[in-house]
N, C-alpha and C positions, 0 to 999 in steps of 0.2 A: 536333657536326662532326668527321668522321677527316680525315685528314691528305689525303686524296683526292679529299675534299669543296672540303678549303681550297683545294686546287689549281683544281679547273675552279672555286672562284671568283672566285680569281684572274686565271687566263685568261681568262673572260667578261668582270672587269671590267676586266683591261685592256688588251684585244685582243693578248695573247700566243697560242703553243700552248701549249697542256697539257703538253705536252715539257719548254718550255723553263720555264714556269710552274716546277714539279715540281723540274728543275735550280737555280733558282734556290734555293727552298725547301730543298734538300737541300746547299747551299753557306752555307747563312745558318749554316742550324742546327750543322754539323760547326765552324763559323768561329768560333764560340758555345761546343763543348764545348773546341775547342782555347788556346782563350783562354782560358778559366776553367783547364784542365788545364797551362798555365802558371803558375798561380797571382794570372794581375790578375782585375783588374774589367773588369764591363762595363757604362758607364753609354748606353747609349741618353737622351740630354736627350727630356723629352718622354714616356717611354713605362717607365722603367722601369731596374735594376740589378741584373746579374749577378752574382751572386759564389757561389762554392763557400767555403765555411764551417768550418773545424774541428771536430765535436765532440768532445769528450769521451769517458772510459770511462767509463761506471756503472757502480755496482752492483745490482743485483738477484737477483731470486728465483726459481726455476723454477720453477712453478705446480704441476708434474707431480709433481717430489720438494720439493718446498719446501726446495732447498738452494742455498746464498743461490750465486750466481753473477756474473761482472764481462763485459758489452756492452763491446767494444772499440769504442775511437773509430776514425771513420772520416770522412768528405767530406760533407756536405753540398749539392749546388747548392738554393741560393734566387731564385728572386725579389719586389724591392721594387718594386711597380706607382710613375711618378710622383704626386704628386697630383693631375697635367693627368687622369689611368688613372680616376684616381678618382673625381674630379665630374662624372665622362662617364660614368661608372655609377651614381652618383648624382644 
């Protein structure tokens, strides 16, 4: 399912207009990104925890030249699903 299909499903299930459903989704996603940019965790009880984690730099090898190289550190967004979600899927 892509974003537009999700918006269509939300609109039909909740009797929203497609425009309103799309704006709601965009606002939720933008707010999640803003919270992660600020360095905070976002905990949706019963769904999961969104978090931005710092990944340390690490040594590697360039496969083309076999020379050592360093992969720089970066911030990776993560989502850990709650046990409620995991139980519903299994």
